[in-house]
N, C-alpha and C positions, 0 to 999 in steps of 0.2 A: 498471539492471542487473537481470539475473535472479538470484535468490537460490535456489540449489539446496540444499535441506535434507536432510541425511542423519542418521538416528537412530544414536546411539552407545550404548555400554553404560550402563545405568542412566538411559536417556533423556536423557543429557547432550546439550545442543544443540550442533551444529556446522554451520557454514554456509560455502558457497563462492560466490564472485562469478563470474558468467558474463555476457558481453555477448552480444548477439544474433548467433548464428553466421552467418558469411558476409556480414555487413554491416560496412562500415567504421565504426569507433567514432566518428570525427569527425563523421559525418553521420547516425549511427543515432539513432533516437528512444529516449530512456531510458525504460524501463518496469520495473515491479517485478512479480515473480511468484515465489511460493514453490512449488517443485516437490518434493514428498515423494518420496524414493527410498531404497533400501537403501544401506548403506556400500559394498557390492560394486559396485553400479551407479554410484554417484558416483565411486568410484575408477577405474572403467573410463572414464567420461566425462572425468575429469581427465587420465588417462594418454593418452587419444586427443588431447586438447587440447594437452598438452605435446609429444607427438610431432609434431603438426602445426606448432605454433609453433616448435619447435626446427629442423625442416626448413626452414621459412620464414626464420628468422633466419640460419641457416648459409649458405644459398644467397644470400640478400640481401647478407650481409657479403662473400661471395666475389665476387659480381658488382660490388659497389662497389669492392672492391680491384682487380679487373681493369680496371675503367674508369679508375681513378686512375692505374694503371701505364700504360695506353695513352695517357692524356692528358698524362702527364708526359714521355714520351719525345720528344725533338726529331725532326722529320720528316727532317732531314738525316742521321740515323744509319741507314745503309743496311740493316743487319741487325736492329738492336734494334727499330726502329719497326714493320716488318712482323710481327715475332714477337709484339710486344705486341698488335697489332691482331688477329692470329690467336687469341691467348689470350683476348682479349676476346670475340671471336665465338664461340669454343668454350664459354666460360663462359655466355654469353647463351643459347646453345642448351641447355646443361645446366640453366640456370635454368628455362627453359620446361618441360623434361621433369620436373624435380624438383617444380615447383609442381603440375603435372598429377597426378603420382603421389601427392603428399601430399594433394591435394584428393580424389582418388578413395579413398584409404585412409581419410580422415576422414569421407567422405560418409555412411556408415551411422550413425556416432556422432552426427553433426550432425543427421541426419534423426530419430533417436530422441529427441534432446533437444528439438528443435522440436515433435515430436508431444506430448511430455510437457508442454511449455510451453503448447501450444494447448489441451490437455485441461484444464489448471489454469485457463487464461483463460476457457474455456467455463464451468467450475464457478463462477468468480468472477463472471462475467456473470449466471449464473442466480441466484446468491446476491444480487447487487445488484438484480435484478428483484424477487425476493421481498421484500427489505428495503424497496424503494420501495413495493411493494404494501402492506406492513404499515404503513409510515409514512402512506400515504394513508388507510388504514382508521382509524388513530389520529387523524388530522386530522379525519376525519368524526365520530368519537366526540366530539371536543372541541367540535364545533359544536351538539351536541344541547342544546336548551333544558331542562335538568333541574336546573341548579344554583341554589341560593338562599342567602340569608344573613339573619341577624337581628343586631341590635346592641344592646348594653347598655352604659351608661356606668358607668365606675368611676373615681372621682377626676377626673371631667370628661373622661376619655379613653375613647373607645368601644372595646369588645371585640367583634369580629366572630365569629359562630358560623356556620360554613359547612356546608351539608348538601345532600342531593339531594331534590328534590321527589317523586321516584318511589320513595323508600325511607323507612322509618321512621327518624327521627333518634334512634338509640338512646342516645347519650351526650352530646348537646348540649342547650343551653337554647333551641334554635330554636322548639320548639312552645310554650314558655311566654312567648315574647317577644310584646309587643303588636303588633309590626310585622314581618312576614315579606316579604322582597323576592325577586324573581325570578318565574318561572324564566328562566335565561339560559344561554347556552353559556359555555364557559370563557373565551373572549376578553372577552365582555361582563362576566362575573363579575370578572375581573381588573381591568378598567377601573373598574368601580364600586368595588371595594375600594381602588384607588389614590386615587380621589377621596375616599372615606371616611377614609382614613389612620388605620386603627385602631391602637391601642397593641398589640394582640395579635390573632392569628388562631387560632381554635380550629376545627379540621377534624373533622367527624363521622367516627369510625372505621369505622362501617358503610358510609358513602359511599366511603371510601378502599378498604376491603376489596373491595366489590362492583366498583368501577371497575378494580381491579387484576385481578380475575377476567376482566373483559371485555377487558383489555389483553393477555391471554394471555402472561404471562411477563415483561412490562415493568412495573417498579414505578411507582407514581404519581409519585414524585419524579423518576425519569428521564424520564417522559412530560412533566411540566411543564417540565423543563429543555430537552427537545427542542422544545417549543412556544414557550417564552418566554425561554430562556437565563438562568434564574434559579431560586432556591430558592422552593418554594411556601409555605414557612413564613414567610419573611422578605421575599420579593420583592427579594432582593439577588442580584447576578450573582456566580457563582463565580470564583475566581482563574483566570487563563489556564493552559492545560495546558503542561507542559514541552516544549521543541522536540523533535521526533523526530530520530532519528539518520539522517544522510544518507550513503548509500553513494557513493563516488566511483569514477572510472575509474582506469586506470593508464597505463603507457607502452606503447610499441610494440616493445620489445626484450626478448629473453630469455624471453618467455612469462610474465612475473611480474606483469602487471597488466592488460594488454589488448593485443590485436594485431589487425591488419587481416585479416579473412576467416576468423576462427575463434572459439574460445572463450577467454576469459581467466579466470584464477582468482586469488582473493584470498588463498589459503592452502591448505596441504595437509599 
C-alpha cells in the first residue's frame, strides 16, 4: 500500500493508506511509499477518492439490484418480465455512463497522486544507490591490511590489545608486547581473535576514532555489526529486531478500505 503522510499541528504524525490508483487490489503488487504532502493536498486526494468510490459503489449496487429483479421475474409474466428487462438495460447503460464520468472526474487527482508517488520512488531509488555505494566503500575499507593485535596473559587467560599498524597506538599495550601480529584486514583479524579466544578485547581508541572519521558518519560499532552481525567488543550477536508493522488492505465496498480502480483510505 502507499502511505501518504500529511503534516499536522505540532508535527503530529498522521497517515492515510492508499492503494495503487486504477489497479485492481486483488492483482496489484503491494508496494510501500511515503509521500509527503500538506494537509490540504491530502484532504483533496481523500475527497476525490471518496467521491469516486461512492459513485462506483452506488451504481454497482443499483446494477446488481436491477439484475436480480430481472432474473427473479418469471418469463410467463407478460408485462412484468419485459419491464424488468428494460429496467436492467437502462441501468446497465447508466452504469457505463456513471463509471465513465466518475473516472474522468477522478483522473486529475489520480494523475497527481501517481506523479507524487513516482517522484518519491525516484528519490528512494537514488537513496538506495547512494547507500549501496557507501556500503561498498565500507566493505573495501574493511579489507585494508592495517589491523593488528598483541596479547598478554592474565591468570592464564589472554587479553588481546587491538590497534592499527598505520597509527600510533596511543592507549594500548601493543607496542610493549613481545609479539605483535598482523597486519590484517578486519575479516582476518576477527578470525584470528576467534581462534585466540581472549578473555577480554581492548581496542585502541586512536584506531577507533580515526576509523570512524574514514567511515564518514558511521560508528565503528555499526560498521562491525554491518559486516559481521555482532558486537565488536564481545563477538556476540545482538537480539533480533522487533517485527515491523504490516499494513493490510480493505474491502471493496463503501470506500472504507480498498476498491477496484481507485484509491482506498485507511482513515480520515
